[in-house]
N, CA, C and O atoms as a GROMACS GRO file, in nm:
protein
  204
    1MET      N    1  -1.027  -0.142  -1.867
    1MET     CA    2  -1.114  -0.214  -1.748
    1MET      C    3  -1.228  -0.096  -1.635
    1MET      O    4  -1.166  -0.104  -1.529
    2ASN      N    5  -1.280  -0.056  -1.622
    2ASN     CA    6  -1.384   0.008  -1.552
    2ASN      C    7  -1.260   0.078  -1.435
    2ASN      O    8  -1.171   0.114  -1.513
    3LYS      N    9  -1.238   0.094  -1.372
    3LYS     CA   10  -1.171   0.223  -1.246
    3LYS      C   11  -1.251   0.217  -1.140
    3LYS      O   12  -1.369   0.200  -1.171
    4ARG      N   13  -1.226   0.226  -1.011
    4ARG     CA   14  -1.264   0.179  -0.908
    4ARG      C   15  -1.226   0.252  -0.799
    4ARG      O   16  -1.106   0.277  -0.812
    5LYS      N   17  -1.286   0.316  -0.659
    5LYS     CA   18  -1.151   0.408  -0.569
    5LYS      C   19  -1.227   0.271  -0.430
    5LYS      O   20  -1.336   0.228  -0.392
    6PHE      N   21  -1.071   0.252  -0.402
    6PHE     CA   22  -1.080   0.219  -0.220
    6PHE      C   23  -0.941   0.304  -0.187
    6PHE      O   24  -0.836   0.339  -0.239
    7HIS      N   25  -1.047   0.316  -0.010
    7HIS     CA   26  -0.931   0.378   0.067
    7HIS      C   27  -0.968   0.299   0.192
    7HIS      O   28  -1.031   0.203   0.235
    8GLN      N   29  -0.929   0.350   0.207
    8GLN     CA   30  -0.900   0.361   0.404
    8GLN      C   31  -0.895   0.476   0.493
    8GLN      O   32  -0.902   0.596   0.467
    9SER      N   33  -0.881   0.414   0.602
    9SER     CA   34  -0.880   0.561   0.740
    9SER      C   35  -0.766   0.566   0.798
    9SER      O   36  -0.776   0.569   0.921
   10ASN      N   37  -0.630   0.569   0.747
   10ASN     CA   38  -0.542   0.569   0.814
   10ASN      C   39  -0.404   0.548   0.597
   10ASN      O   40  -0.285   0.544   0.569
   11CYS      N   41  -0.528   0.543   0.526
   11CYS     CA   42  -0.430   0.511   0.403
   11CYS      C   43  -0.512   0.712   0.336
   11CYS      O   44  -0.619   0.771   0.351
   12LYS      N   45  -0.377   0.743   0.264
   12LYS     CA   46  -0.404   0.813   0.073
   12LYS      C   47  -0.558   0.810  -0.004
   12LYS      O   48  -0.544   0.688  -0.003
   13GLU      N   49  -0.668   0.827  -0.057
   13GLU     CA   50  -0.700   0.770  -0.221
   13GLU      C   51  -0.673   0.700  -0.268
   13GLU      O   52  -0.752   0.720  -0.360
   14GLU      N   53  -0.599   0.576  -0.311
   14GLU     CA   54  -0.596   0.497  -0.465
   14GLU      C   55  -0.612   0.507  -0.541
   14GLU      O   56  -0.565   0.621  -0.537
   15THR      N   57  -0.645   0.496  -0.656
   15THR     CA   58  -0.716   0.454  -0.819
   15THR      C   59  -0.687   0.313  -0.867
   15THR      O   60  -0.566   0.310  -0.889
   16ALA      N   61  -0.732   0.212  -0.890
   16ALA     CA   62  -0.703   0.133  -0.950
   16ALA      C   63  -0.746   0.063  -1.000
   16ALA      O   64  -0.796   0.136  -1.086
   17SER      N   65  -0.786  -0.060  -1.034
   17SER     CA   66  -0.854  -0.182  -1.116
   17SER      C   67  -0.948  -0.268  -1.048
   17SER      O   68  -0.926  -0.350  -0.959
   18ALA      N   69  -1.083  -0.229  -1.118
   18ALA     CA   70  -1.166  -0.335  -1.009
   18ALA      C   71  -1.116  -0.477  -0.925
   18ALA      O   72  -1.118  -0.499  -0.804
   19TRP      N   73  -1.073  -0.560  -1.032
   19TRP     CA   74  -0.996  -0.635  -0.931
   19TRP      C   75  -0.837  -0.655  -0.887
   19TRP      O   76  -0.758  -0.746  -0.914
   20LEU      N   77  -0.819  -0.520  -0.798
   20LEU     CA   78  -0.718  -0.478  -0.751
   20LEU      C   79  -0.828  -0.464  -0.596
   20LEU      O   80  -0.824  -0.528  -0.491
   21VAL      N   81  -0.947  -0.320  -0.654
   21VAL     CA   82  -1.007  -0.334  -0.467
   21VAL      C   83  -1.023  -0.420  -0.482
   21VAL      O   84  -0.910  -0.467  -0.470
   22SER      N   85  -1.117  -0.539  -0.516
   22SER     CA   86  -1.181  -0.667  -0.432
   22SER      C   87  -1.099  -0.712  -0.425
   22SER      O   88  -1.112  -0.792  -0.333
   23LEU      N   89  -0.949  -0.723  -0.490
   23LEU     CA   90  -0.796  -0.800  -0.361
   23LEU      C   91  -0.793  -0.697  -0.266
   23LEU      O   92  -0.830  -0.766  -0.172
   24LEU      N   93  -0.778  -0.592  -0.219
   24LEU     CA   94  -0.724  -0.548  -0.128
   24LEU      C   95  -0.830  -0.490  -0.048
   24LEU      O   96  -0.809  -0.419   0.051
   25LYS      N   97  -1.023  -0.543  -0.122
   25LYS     CA   98  -1.124  -0.512   0.008
   25LYS      C   99  -1.107  -0.639   0.067
   25LYS      O  100  -1.133  -0.628   0.186
   26PHE      N  101  -1.073  -0.763   0.037
   26PHE     CA  102  -1.059  -0.919   0.130
   26PHE      C  103  -0.912  -0.855   0.116
   26PHE      O  104  -0.966  -0.761   0.174
   27ALA      N  105  -0.849  -0.835   0.105
   27ALA     CA  106  -0.783  -0.836   0.286
   27ALA      C  107  -0.735  -0.814   0.371
   27ALA      O  108  -0.658  -0.872   0.446
   28SER      N  109  -0.803  -0.674   0.363
   28SER     CA  110  -0.846  -0.569   0.433
   28SER      C  111  -0.904  -0.643   0.581
   28SER      O  112  -0.859  -0.632   0.695
   29GLU      N  113  -1.036  -0.733   0.524
   29GLU     CA  114  -1.171  -0.797   0.540
   29GLU      C  115  -1.122  -0.876   0.662
   29GLU      O  116  -1.166  -0.855   0.775
   30ILE      N  117  -1.035  -0.962   0.635
   30ILE     CA  118  -0.937  -1.108   0.655
   30ILE      C  119  -0.779  -1.010   0.707
   30ILE      O  120  -0.680  -1.078   0.736
   31GLU      N  121  -0.772  -0.909   0.712
   31GLU     CA  122  -0.638  -0.861   0.833
   31GLU      C  123  -0.575  -0.956   0.803
   31GLU      O  124  -0.536  -1.052   0.870
   32TYR      N  125  -0.560  -0.919   0.649
   32TYR     CA  126  -0.423  -1.005   0.565
   32TYR      C  127  -0.285  -0.948   0.679
   32TYR      O  128  -0.223  -0.999   0.773
   33PHE      N  129  -0.284  -0.835   0.617
   33PHE     CA  130  -0.182  -0.638   0.637
   33PHE      C  131  -0.160  -0.655   0.840
   33PHE      O  132  -0.077  -0.588   0.901
   34LYS      N  133  -0.260  -0.766   0.913
   34LYS     CA  134  -0.216  -0.693   1.039
   34LYS      C  135  -0.091  -0.707   1.076
   34LYS      O  136  -0.048  -0.631   1.162
   35ALA      N  137   0.006  -0.821   1.012
   35ALA     CA  138   0.217  -0.856   1.097
   35ALA      C  139   0.189  -0.771   1.036
   35ALA      O  140   0.115  -0.692   1.096
   36LEU      N  141   0.217  -0.741   0.923
   36LEU     CA  142   0.302  -0.582   0.838
   36LEU      C  143   0.331  -0.480   0.970
   36LEU      O  144   0.410  -0.388   0.950
   37LYS      N  145   0.266  -0.494   1.111
   37LYS     CA  146   0.139  -0.322   1.102
   37LYS      C  147   0.296  -0.236   1.203
   37LYS      O  148   0.326  -0.120   1.230
   38GLY      N  149   0.369  -0.397   1.234
   38GLY     CA  150   0.447  -0.302   1.349
   38GLY      C  151   0.603  -0.299   1.276
   38GLY      O  152   0.706  -0.244   1.316
   39PHE      N  153   0.583  -0.366   1.173
   39PHE     CA  154   0.748  -0.352   0.996
   39PHE      C  155   0.786  -0.234   1.010
   39PHE      O  156   0.706  -0.152   1.055
   40TYR      N  157   0.904  -0.201   0.979
   40TYR     CA  158   0.930  -0.062   1.057
   40TYR      C  159   1.135  -0.088   0.968
   40TYR      O  160   1.241  -0.126   1.018
   41LEU      N  161   1.092  -0.034   0.803
   41LEU     CA  162   1.259   0.004   0.772
   41LEU      C  163   1.304   0.046   0.769
   41LEU      O  164   1.248   0.133   0.702
   42SER      N  165   1.411   0.085   0.793
   42SER     CA  166   1.514   0.188   0.821
   42SER      C  167   1.560   0.280   0.666
   42SER      O  168   1.626   0.209   0.590
   43MET      N  169   1.544   0.367   0.633
   43MET     CA  170   1.621   0.389   0.469
   43MET      C  171   1.788   0.379   0.520
   43MET      O  172   1.823   0.378   0.638
   44ILE      N  173   1.885   0.370   0.392
   44ILE     CA  174   2.020   0.374   0.436
   44ILE      C  175   1.980   0.513   0.342
   44ILE      O  176   1.889   0.513   0.258
   45LYS      N  177   2.081   0.653   0.381
   45LYS     CA  178   2.205   0.704   0.312
   45LYS      C  179   2.311   0.737   0.250
   45LYS      O  180   2.397   0.796   0.315
   46LYS      N  181   2.334   0.710   0.119
   46LYS     CA  182   2.434   0.698   0.046
   46LYS      C  183   2.414   0.866  -0.018
   46LYS      O  184   2.318   0.938  -0.045
   47HIS      N  185   2.646   0.882  -0.024
   47HIS     CA  186   2.629   1.059  -0.079
   47HIS      C  187   2.744   0.923  -0.177
   47HIS      O  188   2.813   0.826  -0.145
   48TYR      N  189   2.694   1.011  -0.334
   48TYR     CA  190   2.811   1.130  -0.466
   48TYR      C  191   2.794   1.160  -0.425
   48TYR      O  192   2.706   1.191  -0.344
   49ILE      N  193   2.934   1.176  -0.485
   49ILE     CA  194   3.093   1.190  -0.570
   49ILE      C  195   3.062   1.244  -0.672
   49ILE      O  196   3.098   1.154  -0.749
   50ILE      N  197   3.012   1.338  -0.751
   50ILE     CA  198   3.034   1.421  -0.897
   50ILE      C  199   3.174   1.407  -0.921
   50ILE      O  200   3.244   1.491  -0.864
   51TYR      N  201   3.241   1.308  -1.001
   51TYR     CA  202   3.382   1.368  -1.019
   51TYR      C  203   3.427   1.413  -1.144
   51TYR      O  204   3.540   1.461  -1.155
   0.00000   0.00000   0.00000
């Protein structure tokens, strides 16, 4: 399958399949990801000790 490029102004450019590009384009047009814009998940730090 041919590769296409899709990018948004706030994201770095990614290369994906033509099917995924069309799906991302459609999702951005209907503002599907707008609800996730304010979502923040903090990372957990783990410290491992080698015995």
